[in-house]
C-alpha angles and dihedrals in degrees: 000000000000117000121242118271117250119207118210119193098209113197136179112226122257125272125293131195088250090055089053090050091046091238119155108244103177104158095347103122102233123166130229117272122227092274090049091054089051091051090050091049090052090049091050090052091048093051097046090097096045118100099235119176099190143000124221126188142179111254093242109109096236089061094040091051090052093047093044093060090055091043091052093052092048098039092241130135121229123249105215114217119179090195087072091066126122117265119278108234135177088242092060110122127236123234134194089198098051125036126242103233120226121251138172093258129043093209131017129200120222087255090054091053093045092050091047092050093045091052098046095043092049089050091050091048093050093046090052099039114176094009139097119246136179119230121189116197139140137291098250095043094045091046093052092048099046096041088052089056090047094045095117098037134084090236092074095085092046096053106110100177094219119197113270090357115151112248112178115199125177130212122202133150092358092305134110128211134172122241101172130015133190096351104165098154089126089072089069089073109113100195137022 
C-alpha cells in the first residue's frame, strides 16, 4: 500500500544586509533587514490560505524571523531544527556584532550539507505524512537539495532559488518530486 504524499513548502529566508553586501553568512547569526521583513510579510500573506500543519525553521535568526511571520498569521508555533542551517564554509565571515553559532563540524562540504538536508527533510516528511508543512532554510542548503532532486530534468538550470519563493516538493514512497518552483508572485503585493 503506498504511503500518503507529504508536501513541503521549502522557502529560503528573507533578505539580510549581508545578502545585499554579498557577504558569506554561513552560521553567523544575522537578522533580516527591512526588505527581508517585507518579503517575510508578503510570504505570510500568501500562505494564509494554505492548509499548513506545521512550520519548521533553521535556528539562525534570519530563518526564524521569516518563519515566525508566517506562524503568527496562521496561529502556528515554529519547530526549530538546527539541521536546516546554511552550510558552514571556510569562506564564512566573522562578526563582532553577530555570533557564530556552534555546530558539530567546523567546515562542511556541499555533500555534507546535501546529506544533512536530505536526512532532516525526509524526517520532517515522515513525521507529517499526508500533510503540508512549511520549512524555512537557507539559499545554499535549499539550492543543493532542490537541484539534487532536479538532477535528471531540464528544469535544473532554470531553478533560480529566489528569496522567500514558494517551492513545493512532495515526498512519497522514499522519493521526492517538485510540484512548484520559484513562485515569488507574493512579492508583487504593494501593501499589507
